[in-house]
C-alpha positions in Angstrom: 32.1 3.3 27.4 29.1 5.0 28.7 26.9 6.0 25.5 24.9 9.4 26.8 23.4 10.5 23.7 23.4 13.6 21.7 23.5 17.1 23.6 20.9 19.5 22.4 21.2 23.0 22.3 18.1 25.8 24.3 17.2 27.0 20.8 16.2 23.8 19.7 14.5 22.7 23.0 13.0 26.0 23.2 11.6 25.8 19.6 10.0 22.5 20.2 8.3 23.2 23.0 6.5 26.1 21.4 5.8 24.4 18.4 4.4 21.1 20.5 2.3 23.5 22.3 1.3 25.8 19.5 0.1 22.8 17.6 -0.1 19.5 19.3 -1.8 17.5 16.8 0.5 18.1 14.0 3.5 16.2 15.8 3.3 11.9 16.5 6.1 9.6 16.9 7.3 9.5 13.5 10.2 11.4 12.9 9.5 11.4 8.9 6.0 12.7 9.8 7.5 15.7 12.0 10.4 16.4 9.3 7.1 16.5 6.7 4.8 18.7 9.1 8.0 21.2 10.2 8.5 21.6 6.5 4.5 22.7 5.6 4.9 24.9 8.5 7.5 26.5 6.8 8.8 27.9 10.3 12.5 26.1 9.5 14.5 26.7 6.2 17.7 24.8 7.0 17.5 20.9 6.8 20.1 20.2 9.1 17.7 22.3 12.5 14.3 21.0 10.5 16.3 17.6 11.2 17.2 18.1 15.2 13.8 19.9 16.1 11.9 17.3 14.6 14.1 14.5 16.5 13.7 15.9 20.0 9.8 16.9 18.9 9.4 13.2 18.4 11.5 12.0 20.9 9.1 14.5 23.8 6.3 13.1 22.1 7.6 9.3 22.9 8.2 10.3 26.6 4.5 12.5 27.0 3.0 9.2 25.8 4.5 6.9 27.9 4.1 9.6 30.9 0.2 9.2 30.1 -0.2 5.5 29.8 1.6 5.1 33.4 
């Protein structure tokens, strides 16, 4: 059995990219901090959507940090 992970919709990806570009210093590799940052911005009001966007932002930040280190 192959574990391929979850698929994220284009809305989550677009919103995450816009937020990362607009507020690059607000997000880190910690998902809990990213959730609270999204709560403080009052951008997303649904908990499930906020969590998915925070997860994608966290993953994007981790990948970007690895690319910069290489």
